[in-house]
C-alpha positions, 0 to 999 in steps of 0.5 A: 142821223137823217129824219126821214119822217117829214111832211112836205106841202105843195101849193098852189093855184089851178094850173099851177103843176102842184099835183105833177110835181109833187108825184114826181117829187115823190117818186124820185125820192122813192128812187133816192131809197127816202121811204115816203108816201104822196098824198093828195087833198081832198081825200077819197072819203065820204067828205072828200067824195062831197067836195069833188061834187061841190067842185064840179058844180054838181052840189050847193055848199055856202062858205062855211059848209064847205070850210065844215067839210073841207076840215072834216075831210083834212081830219080823215087825212091826217087821223087816217093817213097823215099821222099814221104815216110819219110815225111809221117813219116815212115822209108825206109829199102833199098836195094841198093843205089847210093852205088851199082851204084858207085861200080858195073858201076865204072871201078875202085875206081876212076871213082866210086868215079867220080859216088858217087859224081854224084849221091850226086850232084843230092842233092839224100838224105843221109841215115841215116845208110849204112849196108854193108853185108861183104862177100868175093868174093870167099864166094859169089861165092860159095853161088850164085853157090849154089842157081843155079839162073840165071846168070847176067851180073857181075856173074863173079868172076873178077867183083864181086873183082873189085865190093868189091873193089869199095865198100870199098873206095867209102862207107861212113866212118860210114857204118856198117860192118856186118858179112855176114857169121854168122847165119841169125837170128843173123845179123837180130836182130843186124840190128834191135837192130842198128836200133831201137839205131838210131831211139830212141827207147829203 
């Protein structure tokens, strides 16, 4: 019997396209009668709103304060959305999870690993699959410049290089690296096919 309640996480640096891809993957799965919920972190909780203020440069937080508020928001995410959805027999297709917190808030690879362990110690559920939309910091910079959106605190080339290196250090060995420079339809189709395989759906 197919197991339809699995947890799929999409990660990547800013500009890699993970929000667009994860949304399209979720929508495509629904057309194939795979019950799922698209979810993202930070959430809309009081902690998530605080995170967004920080990202927009409206609020100053130390590294430790950043980690604390991300973990508090994740507790809301896990208890109010992720676990109830999985219990309801639906899959989760998620934009960002604790790998993002480790990569973005980690001063270096060692600190990033410590943040990852801190999240794991909380007993947050492990994803069935992690998809890393792989795009070099240089290519991501070109995309972010082209879309001309509002700048955020990590929207600096040196920061994106640090984040990318942290990701490579902390992502699990089972992570599926997806070429984010490929055609969008191809990227979505590849991820959908892999998810169907994970769910045992032919």
